[in-house]
N, C-alpha and C positions, 0 to 999 in steps of 0.2 A: 733154364738159363744156359747160355753158351759158356764155353770154357773161359775161365778168367774172371767171370762176373758172378761169383757165388754169393749167396745170401750172407750178410754179416749177422752177427748175433742180434737177437731181438732187442729192441730198445724202445722206450716211449717216444723217442724222437726218430723221425725217418732218417736213415743213414744218408749221408751225402757222398756222392761220387764226384770226384774231380778228374775228368778225363783229359789229360794234357796230350794233345796230338802234336808232338814236336817233330817237325820234318826238316831236316837240315839239308841245305842246298850245297854242301861241300862236295867238291869233286876230287878231293885228295885221297879219300878212302878207297882202297882197292882190295877186294877180297882175293887172297892168295891161298893156294892150296898148300897145306902143311904136311910135310913128310912125317911118317911115323918114325920115332926115335926110341932107342932103348933108354932105360932109366940111367944107365951109366954114361950116356952121351953128355957133352957139355950143354949147359942150358941155352935155350934160344935167346935172342936179343930182347924180345918183348913177350910179356904175358898176353894171353888171349882169354877173352871171356867166353865160357861155354854154358849151354843150357842143359839142365838135367831134368827130364820129365818122367812122370809115372812113379813118383816116390810115394810109397804108402803113407797114409795119414798118421800112423803111429810112429813113424821114423823121427828120431831126434836129430838135431844139428850135429851133436857129438858123434852119433853112430854113422852119420853120413860122412863126416870127416875121416873117421876110421876106415871106412870103405874106400874113400878116395886115396888115402895114403898107400893103399896096395897098388895103385896104378900110376900115381904121380911121382916125379923124381924125388929122391930122398932129400936133395938140397933145397926143395921148395918148402918154406915154412909159413908163408902167408897165402891165404886162399881167396880173401874177399868173398866169402861164401854168404849167399842169401838163401832163405828158405821161406816160401810163402804158399798159402793155399791156392790151388788152381781149380779145385772142385770140392765137393763135400767129402770126398774120400781120398784125395791125393794132394801132394805138394809138388811144386816146381822149384828147382834151385838154380842158382847161377854161381859159377866159380871161375876165378882167374887161374889159369894153369899154363905151363909151358907145353904140355902135351894133352892129347885127348885120350881118355881111357879106351881100352880095346872094346869096341862095341860087341864083340862076340862073347867076351867074358864078363863085362860089366853088367851089373844087375838092372840098370836103368837106361832109358833112351837118352843119348847125348847128341847135341848138334851145335853148330856155330851160326846157323842162319837166323834164328830167332823169328821165323815166320809165324804170324799170329800173335796172340796175347801171351805175354810172359809176366807173371807177378814178380816183383823185386823185393817187396817188403810187405809185411802183414802183421797184425796183432789183434787180440780179441777186442781191444777197445777201438779199433779203427772204424771210423764212420765216413771216411773219404777215400775214394779211389783216384789215383793219379795215373793216367795212362800216357806214355810217351810214344810217339810214332815217328820214326826217322823217314826220310824221303829219298829224293832222287840220288841214286848212286851211293847210298850210305848204308852202313851197318847199324842196326837198331841200338847197339850199345856204344859202339865207337863214335857215333854222332855226338854223344853227350860227354865224351871223355876229353879232358883237357890235354893239350899237346904236351908230350914228353912227361906225362904223369899217368898214374894208374887210377886216379880218382874219376868216378862217374857220378856227377852231382845228383842225378835223379835217384841213384842207388845209395850213395854214401853221405850226402849232405841233407837231402830233403827229409828223410825219415827222422833225423835228429831235430830239424827245425819245425816240421809239422808232424809230430808223432801220431796225430789222429788220422793220418793218411795211409792208405794202402797204395803202394806204388806198383804200376804195371807198365810194360812197354809193348808196343804193337809194331810188328815188323812185316814188311811185304817187299816183293821183288820189284825194284826200280833200277835195274842195272842200266848203265849208260852205254858202255862198249860191249859189242857182241851180245846184245839182248836176244834171248831165245823165246821171248813171249811177247805177244801183241797186247799191251795194256792201254786202256784209256782211263781218264779220270773217273768217268761214271762207273767203269768196271771196278776200279780200285775202291770207289766209294761204296759200291754194293757189298764188296767183301768186308769192308770196314764196318758197315751197318750190320752185317750178319754177326760179326764178332761182338759188337757192342749192344746187341739187343738186351734190354734190361727191364727190370720192373720199375715201379714208380719212385725213382730216386733222382734228386737234382744232379745235373751233370755240368761240369765246367770243362770246356775244351781249351787247350792251348796249342797253337800250331805254328810251325815255321815253314816258310816257303810252300812247297807243294802240299804239305799237310793241311794248310789252311784251306786250300781249294778242295781237298778231299773232304774235309769236315763240312764245308758249305754245301757240296754236292750231296753228301750223306743226309744232311738236314732236309734238303729239298726232296730227296727220295722218300724220306720218312713222312714229310708233309703230304706228298702226293699219294703215299700209300697208307694214309691214316685209317682207312677202313679196316686194316689189320691191326689188332690190338697192340702187338709188339711194336709196330711203327708209331702208333699213336702215343704209347707210353714213352718211347724214346724221344719223340719230338717234345712232348710236354715236360719231360724231365730235363731237357737241355736248358741250362740257365745262363752260362757265360762262356766266352771264348777269349783266350789270350793268344794273339798272333805274333809271330816273329818273322819279319821280312816276307810276308805272304804276297806273292805277285798278283794282286787283284787286277792290275792293269797290264801285267806281263813283266818279263825280266829281260835283261840284256846280256847275251853271251853268244855271239854269232858262231864261235868255233864249236859250240855244242851242236848247233844245227848241222855243221859239216860232219861232226863225228857220227851222228846217227843217220846220216843220209843213206837211204836204201835199207835201213834196218827195220825190224818189226816195230820198234818203239819210236819211229820217226814222227808219227802224227802226235803222239803224246808230247814230245819236245816242242814241236811246232805250235801246238796249242798254247804253250806257256810263253811264247815270245811275242814281243811287240811287233806290229807289222811294219811295212816300209815307211809309213808316215808316223811312226811312234805312237800308233793307236792300238788299243787292245784288239786281240784277234776276235773273230766272231764268237768263238767258244767262250772266251772270258767275258765278253759283253753279255752273252746269254746267261752265263753263270751268275754274273752280278745281278741280273734281273731276277733270276730264280731266288737268289739269297734275299733280295728285297721283299719278295713274296713271303719268305719265311719271317722276316722282321716285321712285316705288316701283320702277320698272323699272331706273332708272339714276340715279346720284348726280350732281347738278349743284352747282357753286359759284355762289352768288347774292349779289349786293350790291345793296341797295336804297337809293338816294338819295331823300330826301324834302324837300319845300319847308318853309321856316320863315317865309316871308312870304306875306301874302295877295295874291291876284291880282284885278285889276279884271275884272269880267265883261263880255262883249261885249253889244252891243245894235245894233239896226237904226235908223239915223238916218232923218230925213224924206226924204232923197234916195235912200234904199234901200241906201246903203252900210253896211258893218259898221264899227262903231267900238268900241274897247275903252275905254270910259269909264263903265262901269256901277258897281254896288256892289262893295265888296271882299268876298272870301271865300277860304277855303282850297279851291282847286279840287280838289285831291286830298289828303285828310287823311293824316296819318302812318299811321294804322291801315290805311287803304286801300292806301297805297303799300308798306307793309311786311308785309302779311298774306300770307305765303307758307306758313306752318305747317311750317317746317323748323327743325331745331335750330341752335344757334349755330355748330356746326362746318361747316354748309353754307350758312348765311345770315347776313349781316352787315347792319346798318342804319347809315346815315350821313346826318346832316343837312347841308343846304346853305342858306346864308343868302340865299336867293333866292325869287322867286315862281315859279309854275308855268311861265310862259313862258320865264323866264331861266335855268332849270335847266341848259341846255346852251349858253348864250351867254357865252363867256369872252373878256375883252378883251385879255388878255396872258398870256404864259407864267408870269408871277408872280401872276396872279389866284389868290386863296386857294382858290376853289372848283375851279379848274382843277388846282391843285397836289394837292388831295385826290383828284380823279378820276384824275389821272396816277399817283399813288402806288398806287392800287388796280389800275390797268391793268398797271403794271410788275410789281407783285407777282404777278399772275396769269401774265403772260408769262414772267417769270424763274423762277417756281416751278411751271410747268406740269408735272404728273407724267406718268409714262409710262402712266397708266391707259388712255388711248385706244389707244395702241399695243398694250397688252396685250389690250384688248377684241378687236381684230382678229386679233392673233397667236393668241389662244386658240382661235379657230374653226378655225385651220389645224393646231393641235397639241392635239387634244381628248383625246389619250391620257393619259399620266401628267403631262406638263408643265403647270404651273399658270401662267396668264397673266391674273390678275385675276378679278373676279367675273363669272360667266357666268349663274348662276341666282339669281334674287332673288324669293322668294315671301314678301312681308311685307304684313300686312293694311292698313297705313296709314302715312302719312308721320310723321316726328317732329313733336312739338308745339312751335311757336315760343315757347311760354311756359315750356318746360322750364327749370328753374333748379336749380343746385346739384348735389349728388351726385357732384362731380368725383372725389373720392378713391375712392368706391365704384366708379365706372365704370372708373377706372384699375386698381383691384384685379381687377375682373372681366376686363378685357382681358388683364391679365397671366396670370390663371388659365386663360383660354381660348386663349391664343396657341399656335398649332400650328407651332412652329419645327421644323427638322429634328431637333434634339437631343431633342425632346419627342414624337416620333412613336410611341413605344412604349406610350403609354397614352391612353385616351379622356379628354379634358378635360371637367370638369363644374363648374357653379356653381349654387347654389340660393338664391333670394331668397324669404324668407317675410315675412309681415306682414299687418297690417290692410288691408282693402279700401280703395281710394281713396288709398293712400299713394304710388302711382306706380310699382308694380313693373313693369307692362307698358311704361310710358313709358321706364323705365330700359333695358329690353330693346331698345326701338326705337333708343335712343341708341347702345347697344353695337353693335347690328347695323349702323347707319349708319356709325359711326366705324370699325368693323372690316371693312366691306364688302369692301374690296380685298384683305384677307388671306385671304378664303375664296372658293373657286370657286363654292360654292353656299351661300346663306343661306335657311333654310326655317323657316316658322312654323306651329305646329300648336296649335289651340285644343283643349285636352283637358278642357274643362269638362264635356263629355258624350262618351260613347263614340261616339255617332253622328257628331258633328262631328270628333272625332279621326280616325275612320276615313275620313271624306270628305277631310280635309286630307292624310292620308298617301297616299291613292290619287291625289290630285291631284299630289303631289310626284313619285310614280312616273311619272305621265304626262309631267310636265315633263322627266323624265330619259329619256324615250323608251321606257318600259316600261308595258304594260297589266297591271294587277293587280286583284284583287278583295278583298284582305284586308289588314289592317294588317301582319300578319307578312310577307307577300310584299313589301309596300312597304318595310318595315324591312330586308329582305334586299337590296333594290335599293340603298338608301341605304348600307348597310354595305359594299357591293361597290365603291363609288366610290373611286377612288384619290386624287382631288384633295381638298384640305381643304374641309370643310363645317361649317357651324354650324346646329344644330337647336335651335329655341326651343320649349319646351313650356310654354305659358301657361295659367294658371288651373287648376292641379292642386289643386283645393279640396275634394275629397271625402276626409274622413279615413278612410273605410272602403275606399278603392280602392287597389290596388297599381299605381302608375304605372311600375313597373319594366318592364312589358310594352311600354312605348313607347320604351325605350332600344335603339337598334341594337346588335347584338352586335359584338364585336371591340374593338380598342384605337384605332380611327381616329375622327377627328372631334371636335367639341366640342358640349356640350349645356348650354343655359341654361334653368333651370326657375323658374317663379314659382308660389307657393302661399300660401294663408292658413293652411295646416296646418303648424304648427311642426315636427312630426315628419318632414316631407319633407326636412329638412336631412340625414336619414340617407342620402339618395341621394348626398350629397357631404359627408361628415362634416368634411372639412378645409377646404372652400371653400364657405362659405355666409354669408348676411347676414340677420339678423333686423331687417328694416327698421323704423325708427321715423320720427317726424316730421322735417321739414326743420329745419336749424339756424335760429336766430332771424333772422340777417341774410338768409339765403336765403329764408326765409318771407316776410319783409317785401318783398324784391325781387319775388318771385312775385306777391304781392298787388298791388303797385303796377303791375307790368307788366300784369296781368290787368285792372286798373281803367283802363288806358290813361292813366295819369298820366305826363306827360313826365319823362324821367329827370332833367333838370336841376332838377325841382321835388321830387324824392324826399326831400331832406333836410328840407324844411319839413313833410313829411307823416310824418316818422319816428315821432313819438309816437302819432299816430292809428293808424298801421299796427301799432305795437307792441301796442296794446290789442286790435285785431282778431285779431292772430296768437295772443295769449294766450287770447283767447276761443275760438278754433277749434282750439286745441291743435296748431298747426303742421301740421294735416292738409292734405295737398297738394290734393286735389280740392276740399275745402271752401274753401280760399284762392282757388283758381281760380274757383270759382263765386261767391264773394263779390265778387271783382274784376269778374266779368262783370256781376253785379247792379248794381254801382256804375257800371260803364262804360255800362250801359243808361240811366243817369239816374234809376234807381229811388230812389236816395238818395245822399247824399254820404258820403265815407269816415268822417268823424267821427260820422255818424248811424247807421252800421251796427250798432254794439253795442246801441243802443236798439231798433232795428228787429228785431234778432235776438231780444232778450228777449221782444218782443211776438209775433213771428211766426216762431219758430224752425223749426217743422215746415215751413212754407211755403218758407222760405229754403233749407232743406236739400233740398227737392225741386225747387228752381229748376233749370231745364235751359237753359243757354246754347246758342244755335244754332251757335256756333263752338267749336272745341277741346273737343268733347264726349269724355267718357270712355266706356269700354265700357258702364257701367251708367247713364250719363246724369246721375244725381244722387247726392248723398252717401248718402242713406238707402237707395237701391237697392243700393249696394255692400254694406251691412251685411245687408240683407234676404236677399241671395243666400246668406249664411252661415246665416241662420236657416232658410231653406228646406231646407238639408241636414238639419237637425235635425228639422224638421216632417215630412219625407218618410220619416224613419226611424221604425220602430215600437218601438224598443227603450226599455226603462225608463230607461236612461242619457240618451237624447236628450230624453225628457220631463222628467227631472230637471234637465237642463241648461237647458231653457227656463224651468223654474220658478225656478232659481237666477238666471238672467239677469233675470227679472222682479223678484225680491227686490233684486238689486243696483241695479236702475234706480230704486228708491225711496230708496236711500241716496246716497252720494256716489261720484264716479268715483275718488276717492283710494284709497290702499292700505287694505284691510279685512282684519284678522286673521280667519282662518277659525275661530279659537278661539271666536269669539262664538257660532257655531252649536252647539258642544258645550256651552257655558254655557247656551244656551237650552234644550237638551235636558235638562240637569241641573235647570234651574228648572222645566221641565215635569214632570219626574218627582216633584219635591217637591210640586207642586200636586196631582198625581194620588194621591199617598200620603196627603194630608191628608183631612179629613172631606169627604164629598160634600154636606154640608148647605149649602143655598143661603144666601147672606148678602145683606143689603141695603146693605152698606157700599159707597160709591161707588168706593173704590180697590181693591176685592177682585179679585184675579186668580183666575180660575176655570178649570174644565175646558174651557169653551168657548174660552178663549184657547189652550190646549194643542192643541185639535183644529184650530185654524187655522194651526198651524205647517206649513211646506212638507213634502210627503211624503218628501223625501229624508232628513229627520232621523229618521224612524222613531220618532216621539215616544212611541208606546205600547210600544216594546221594553223589555226588562228590562236590557239593557246598551247602552252607547254603542257604535255601530258606524259609523265614518266612511266605510265603503266607498262608499255611494251618493253622498255629498257629494264624495268624491274623484273618482269617476267623472264626476259632473256637471261639476265644475270642469275636469277634464281635457278633456272635450268642448269646452267654451268656449275653453280655452287652445289646443287644437289648431286651432281655427278663427280664432285670433287675435282673438276678440271680447273676451277678457280677458287680462291679463298676470299671470304668476306671479312672486311675490317670496318671499323667505324668509331669515330670519336665525336662527341657533341652533335650527334645526328647526321654527320657527314659520312655517306656510304662510300667505301673504297673497295677495290678489288686488287688481288695480286695472283700470280701464277707461280707454280714451281718452275724453275729454269728449264727443266727438260720437257715439261708439258708445253711450255712456251715455245721451245725450239721445234717440237713436233707440230704444234699448231701452224707454224710457218712452213715447215718442210712438207706438210701434207698437201699444200696448194701447188698446183703446177705453175709454171712461169706466167701464163696469162692471168690466172687467178691472183697471183701475187701482185701483178701490175694494177688490177682493178682495186684490190684491197689497199695497196699503198696510196693510191689517189684518194680513196675514201677516208683513210686515216689522216692523210694530209689535210683534207678539207675540214675534218674535225678540229685539228690543231689550228688551222688558219682561221676558221670562222669563230673559234673561241678566243682568238687573239684580242679582239676589241674589248674584252672584259679584263681591263688591267688589274682590277682588284683581285680577281680569281687567280691570275697568273702571279701577282706579287705575293699574295698570302700563301699560295700553294707552290711557290717556286721550288722548294727542296723536293717536293713530291713529284713535280712535273719534269724536273731537269733530266733524270735518266730516260724519260720517255722521248723527249726531243732528241737526245743523243742517240738512242737506239733507232729512232725513226730515220735519222740521217746517216746511219751506218750502212750505206749502200753506195755503189759506184754511181756518180752523177750521170755519166754517159748512159747508164741503163735506164734511169728514171725518165729520160726524154723519149724512151720507147713506149712508156706507159700511157702517154697522152699528148695532146697538142701543147705547144709552147705556152699558149694562152692559159692553159690549165696548170702546167708544171711550174713555170717561172714564178707566178705569184705565190705558190706554195713554198717554193724554196726561199724567196725573199722574205716572206713572213717568218719562216723558221729562222732565217738569218737574223732578223731583228730581235727575235726571242733570245737567240744566243748572245746577241750584243747586250741586251738588257740584263741577262744572267751572267754577263762577264765570262762567257766561255770563249775566251779570246783565241786560243789556239785552234779550237774546233771551227770557229767562224772563219778564221784565216784560211784554213784548208778548204772549207766549203766555197769560199769566194774564188780561191785559186782554181778549183775544179770548174766553177761556173764560167769564169773568164776563158778558160781553155776550151770548154765545150761550145761557147757562143762565139769563139774566135774574136774576142775583144781584148784590147790592150788595157791593163789595169790602171794605167796612169794617164790615159788619153780619153776623157769622157766624151760621150756623144749624147745629143739631145734625147733620143728615144730611149736610151738606157740610163738616164740620170738616176733613177731609183737604185739601180745596182751600184753606181758610183757613190751615191750618198752612203750606202751601207759600207762600201769599201773604205770611205774616209773615216767613218766611225770606228771601224776595225783597226785602221792604222793608228788612230789616236790611242786606242786601248792597249795596243802592243808596243807603244812608245816610239813609233816611227813618225814623230811629230813633223819633221821637216817635209817628208813626203806627203803627209796629210795636208799640210798648209798649201803646198803646190797644187795638189789635186783639187782642194776646195776653192782655191782662187780661180781655177779653170771652170769649175761648176758655177760659181757665182757670176763669172763673166758671161757664161751662156745664158743664165737666168736674167741678168740685167738687160739683155737684148730681147728676151722672149716674154718676160713677166713684168707686171707692174711692181713699183717699189713696195707696196703693201701686200703683195701676194704672199700667202702663208709659206709656200715652198721656197720663195726667194729669201724671206726672212729667216726661215729655218736653216738655209745654207749659210747665210751671213752669220747666224748664231754659231753654227758649227765651225765656221772659219775663225771666229773670234776665240773659241775654245782652243782650237789648234794653235793659233798664234800665241796664246798665253802659255800653253804647254811647251811651246818651242822657245819660250823666253822673250817673245815679242809682246811684252805686256802693254805698252802704250798703244800699239795697233789694236790690241784686243779691246782696250777700254773705249777707243774711238768707235770701233765697229759696234760694240754692244750698246753704247749710249745711243747710237743711231737706231738700232733695232728696238730698244726699249722705248724710245720716244714714239716710234710709229705704233708699237703695240699698245702703249698707254692711251693712244688716241683712238684706237680701233677695237680694243678688246676690254671686257669687264675686268675689274681689279682682281677677281678670283679665277680668271681664265688660266688654265695650266700653261699655255704658251707665254703669256705675259709674265707669269710668276717665274717660269724657267729662265727667261731673259734677264729679269731682275736678279735672280739667283746667280747667274753666270757673271753679271756685271759686278755684283758685290765681291765675288771671288777675284775678279780682275782688279777691283779697287784695292783689295788687301794686298795683292801681289805688287801693286804700284805704290804701296805704302800709304794709301788713302784709307787708313784703318777706320777712322770715325765714320766716313761715308759708307764703308762696308758694313759696319755694325748697324747703322740706322736703316739701311736698305734691307738687311737680312732680318732684323727684328720685325719689319713690316711684312716680309714674306712669310716668316715663321708664324706670325700672329694669324694670318689668313689661313695658312695650311693647317694649323692646329684646330681651327674652327670648322674646317671643311673635310679634312682627311682623318682616317683612323690612325691610331698611334703607331701602328706597324707599317704604315704606307711608306714605301721607299722615298717618294718625293719629300714627305714631311721629315723623315729621318735625315735625308741629305741636307735639307735646309738647317735643321738643328745642329748637325755636324759642322757645317760651315760657320754658323753663328758662334758656336763654341770656340772654333779656331780664331775667329775675329775677336772674341772676348779675350782670349789669351794674348793675342797681338796688341790688344788695347790695354793690357794690364789687369784685366778682370779675370784673374786666374781661377779664383774659387768658383765663380759662375761657370767658367769653362769646364772645370772638373765635374761639377754637379750635372751639367747638361750632357756631357760626354758619357758619364757613367750610365745615365738613363738610356742614351742611344745604344751603347754597347750591350747593355742588358737585353734590349729588345732584339738587336741583330744576332746576338748569340742564340736566341731562342728560335729565330726563323730562318737564319742563313747558315750554310755549311761553313765549317771552320776555315776553308780556303777561299771563301767568297771575297773578292777584292774590296767590297764596301765594308764588310765586317772587319777585315784586316786594317783598312784605312782608319776606321773609327777607333780600333784598338791602338793603333799607332798614335793617333791624335791624343787619345787619353793618356798614353804613356808620356808624351811630350808635356802635357799639362801637369802630370804627376811630378815630372822632373822640375819644372818651373815652380811647382808648389812645395818643393822640398821632399816629396815622397819618392826618393831616388831608387830605393830597393824595389818598390812596386813598379817603377818605370822600367828598370832593368829586366825584371821577370817577364813583364808583358811584352817588351820589345824582343826579348830572346825568343819568345813563342812566335811572334809575328815573323821574325827573320827566318826562323827554322822552316816555317811553312812556305814562305816565299822562295827560299833557296831550293826547295824541292819541287816547286810548281812553275817558277819563272826562270827565264834565261838570265845569265849573269849580267847582261847589259840592259835588262829591263828597268825602266825608270823607277817603278814602284819598289822593286827589290833594292835598288841603290839608295832610294830615300829611306827605306827601313834600316839599312845598314848605317847610313849617316846618323839617324836618330839613336840607334843603339850605341854607336861610338860616343856620341855626346853624353848619353846616360852613363856609359862606362867611365868617362872622364869625371863626371860629377860624382860618381861613386868611388873614385880613387883608383880605378882600374886603368891606369894610364897606358900601360904597355898594350893591353887588349885594344884600347881605343886607337892607338897609333897604327897597329897592325891592320885593323879593319879599315881605317880611313885611307891608308896607303893603297889598299886594294881598290877601294871605291874611286879614289882620284885617278888611279891608273886607267880604270875602265872609262871614266867620264872624259878624260883627255883623249881617249881613242874615238869616242862616238859623238862627242858634243863639241860645238864651236868654242873657241877660247873665251868668248864673251857670254856664253850661256849662263844664266843666273844660277842654275843648279851646280854647274861645274865650279863657278866662282865661290859659291857657298861652301862646297865640300873642301876646296883648297884653303879657305879661311879657317874652317873648323880644324883641318889637319895642322895648320900653322899653330893654332892655339894648343893642340895636343903636343906638338913638337916642343913648344915652350915649356909646358908642364912636365915634359919628360927630360928637360935639360938640353934639348937639341935646338939651342937658340939660333945657331947659324942656319940650320935647315929652315927654321921658322921664318927668319928674315928673308932668305932667298925666295921662299914661296910667296910671302906677302909682297915683295917687290914686284913679282910677276902679276899678282892680283891688282895692285895699285896702278901699274902701267895700263892694264886693260880698263880699269875703272875710269882713269883720266881720259882715255880715248872714247869711252862709252857715255859718260855722264858729264854734265857741265860742272864748273867749279861751284862748290856749295851744296851739291846733291848729297843727301844724307848717307847713301851707301858709300859714295866716294870719300866723304869726310871721315866716316868711321874707319875705313881701311887706312887712310892716310895717317890719322892720329895714332892708330895702333902700331903702324909700321914705325912712326917716329919714336914712340915709347920703347918699342922693342930694339930699335937701332941703338938707342942710348945705353942699352944693357950689354951690348957686345963690346 
């Protein structure tokens, strides 16, 4: 054994050595030459620590002090003397003294340099060695001495707190200024390794700054030289490392580079610094890779302490001396200090509230930082496992006995960013545990899921955490047959067998008696039988990863279909990857939440987003905007650290597409076509029923006349021919086989997910996979796909039941499909193809009440086609019909009336009076008139339309029923309530016998009948019917759907009239809240809801709330509506009533006088509305 590492007394337990390599980066310490002084001279300002070597083993501490007194000043009474064995026949001592004994007369060797190993404390019971190693420009003792004190914690505190430890310090020359030797880190590591050659004892290293690099290099040298027994013993003995500010990625101190420029140690300093782009130097990158090889070969427990205070940089003063009074900086950043790239089970991070120099300078045993360090040391010492003992024992008992992990073939270390998945990893460990009672069967677990979700990383975690349970852990990449074969042959060689085939290698593995774990990674080919890679027999454990969902069949009871990380874990991963300090996470929570939702909790995407932010490319809150602008570039961003197998997000998905592209089958081609169609829609759940509806629509088009038409909304044979091939559009019968096969291919590769309720098959995609599927197509391909997807939507439109019942599912798809510049889509095909698609999509938006989206679409279309939106032309009437419907829905009733009057006028010239299009326009005009307060005109128009349709259409024809429905609404508005009830009862009766209960037309009719009931005094009937309608609409429509809100509002009004005031208030508050967030403040629906809520407030005694809300409504109506508009007059009357209830009688009278004046000019004497207003004004006037 080398000096300093003598054998401890024999013990039934193997002694433990804790080698703490503490290398301090402090630049303050300067070695100064001390003059010899006489004993009578005045004492020096500071004591210095000296080393005394060559002390005979029989020397006592007392005899040594007696000898020292002959040479040290008489006034010195305290020595801080230590005495510890340095070999089997000699001691080494340290002493604090003002002077150094005369080397010519003193019996022993004395020095101040402390080069090599120096023991500081020892006892017969000691089973632990602690070795401290100072570093760059530091004295090996002074490095650990607190400022302005004589205490050296590794000498004075640690022996008391860990009495089972033998304390040693290791010193070496790392002078900064005027260095007279050319050292490199590998050179220093070789010397260090020579000093630390040991027998089979566990070792714990602790290193600060340069020392950590020295230890890492020494471990690699030992690994590389394992053929020599002493290197093998050293490597196997190494168990844990405690690092203090180790510059794994480099340090920052530019003045240091200036100081050493031209000196022999110039390269050493340059190797430690970050390069010009704040990246690690080539040396540090290489050292990191070397250390990862060590970690892959053997597990280490590592604790990284990092500085939280900035350090003053050193500089050279005019007198040539080094002074530490430069600018402040973080000498070693947290990222640099903690970049080990191991999982949480093997690597812990701890902050210390100190600068870089003071990380290992502790003033007392109660020092907070010392307490932290001591806790970690004790934890390691007290809980040191038997792993090292097993490592050595296993080499002696290689037969059946298992003594820890001996074979470790893993491609890379665990990722230090790994987050979450705790429950899953625990479940996998339980499934793979090879206990004695479970040795009768081979253990298996399969993980399937989308690329980039972390399947391989989970395997790395499982392998690392279960390492000591398995004699051998082996990893095989089965993505290709060639790589699988190579990996299996390598495994056989590791086991001492030379083979040439996979089957022979599997036989070798199956023959091993010790427990083993085999990881089969990347089993991603859906057409390959991976059973051939499973060793025979019941022994061992197998963990497989695959994108192919069917691979779960290899372990039907133990598998996991991996999805995104949980929300909190996703945010943690993002913030860790972005290098945002943990103490600041709470303040970034909302920003992180947005990014997590944007990226769909995709593990690799979150990691790369964090890396992008950490690089300073943008701030966290800016990432969503940058993503929207530069999605493709961001998803192809490749960080230099913590890379995945595929390097970037899109590459993980493209690997799956390559499987399909390499296949020549029809199903694979159809799968790619289906993938392209889905990319033009939304990533949300899509009912596959839409494809059958498109096929039905295509058949209807093909069966009609082949005569060409000039109508701009005509759906033609050309649209049918642009449907995707897997629909078989020209077949005589619907055959879903190719669609099912295509979707199955995508599902098997985890590119899409399958859902289904009540036999209805649905597909969805991860948002990032969906984005990739679109971005992978070039502009020309995107154009072809957009037309094909549009033809699916357009041709499925004639199936109103499918669109009505699946409205909530289909809405995001129509929105995403139209999320494109209209000018661009006209480049995709001829106007005869594009315009009908856009118009059909527009009508879908109209029916779904996507008012704002439709308004924007029409605005873009008018602009592109150079048409005036208020001046219709004959050839573009379908576009203007749609515009009129849009204007009505957004409350621009006056403009809608004017436009429809022009449309009707054109059609009266060109079409017969019973032509469906002419009747439809008159019907729409009547609706607009009614909405605009022109109720009488609406009644006259609708009576005319109904009369014609009743003579030309069957009684259950939808157009006839729609006209009767609209006429009944006009009757009610015109106070012809009984006529409205009779007509609506007739409509409802027919629709209840011909339509499903959730059909929108049936629900609309019931809704209006209930309102008519209420107006007719049949309040209970109204409540019952509306509760039924609301219940159905809440089940099938989104909470902000206008029809659902309208029915809830109608029910609330009925509740109020029925005396259920509190229920009315609660329901109306909900309706108003939604409409205030989705509609403009002057939207008629929003104003009507606020009117209704104010009336409910008044009925509930909340008069002040009613007045405030009504004043707001009336103010808006007086701005946007004519003074004789019915809705404006109604709101004014309701406000007048609220004024009266609030005691504001004068205000009430003034407002009613204005209303009565308008009523008298609008209605003849005796009209009910006029009479009611006049009577109420008369009564109110008498009260003033």
